C-alpha positions in Angstrom: -0.1 -0.2 0.0 1.4 3.2 -0.8 1.7 6.0 1.6 -1.2 8.0 0.4 -3.6 5.1 -0.3 -6.5 4.6 2.1 -8.0 1.7 3.7 -11.4 1.6 2.1 -12.6 -2.0 1.7 -12.6 -5.5 3.0 -10.3 -7.2 0.7 -12.1 -11.0 1.4 -15.5 -9.9 0.3 -14.1 -7.4 -2.5 -16.5 -4.8 -1.6 -16.0 -1.3 -0.6 -17.0 0.0 3.0 -19.3 2.3 1.3 -21.0 -0.7 -0.6 -21.3 -2.9 2.4 -23.0 0.4 4.4 -25.3 0.7 1.5 -26.4 -3.2 2.1 -27.4 -2.5 5.8 -25.7 -2.6 9.4 -22.6 -3.7 10.6 -24.2 -6.9 11.9 -25.6 -7.2 8.2 -22.2 -6.8 6.7 -20.3 -9.1 9.3 -22.9 -11.9 8.7 -22.3 -11.7 4.9 -18.7 -12.5 5.7 -16.9 -8.8 6.0 -14.0 -9.1 8.3 -14.3 -12.9 9.0 -11.5 -14.5 7.0 -8.6 -12.3 8.1 -10.1 -9.9 10.0 -7.9 -7.0 9.1 -11.0 -4.7 8.1 -12.9 -5.7 11.2 -11.5 -2.2 13.0 -12.0 -0.1 10.0 -15.2 -1.3 9.2 -16.7 -0.7 12.6 -15.0 3.0 12.6 -16.8 3.4 8.8 -20.3 2.6 10.3 -19.8 4.9 13.8 -17.9 7.6 11.5 -19.8 7.7 8.3 -16.8 7.9 6.5 -15.5 5.1 4.0 -11.7 5.6 3.9 -9.0 5.8 6.5 -5.3 6.2 6.8 -3.6 3.0 7.8 -2.7 4.3 11.1 -5.8 6.3 12.2 -5.4 7.2 15.7 -9.3 6.2 16.1 -8.8 2.8 15.3 -7.8 1.8 19.0 -11.6 2.3 20.0 -12.8 -0.4 17.4 -9.8 -3.1 17.9 -10.8 -6.1 19.8 -9.4 -7.1 22.9 -8.8 -10.7 23.9 
């Protein structure tokens, strides 16, 4: 990923966060498989639903609020 590129999709499903949000709730997106294979997009996806934004810096400081804890 280039320095100026943004995280904007679930790579496992090949769908952007904007598309997933159009299809329903966060729970709907997860039920459809978003964030279930690699789980890498899950914090970004949660942030997308919470913030209304669709693209994020790789190191967005808000991510810590949405990362799963053991």
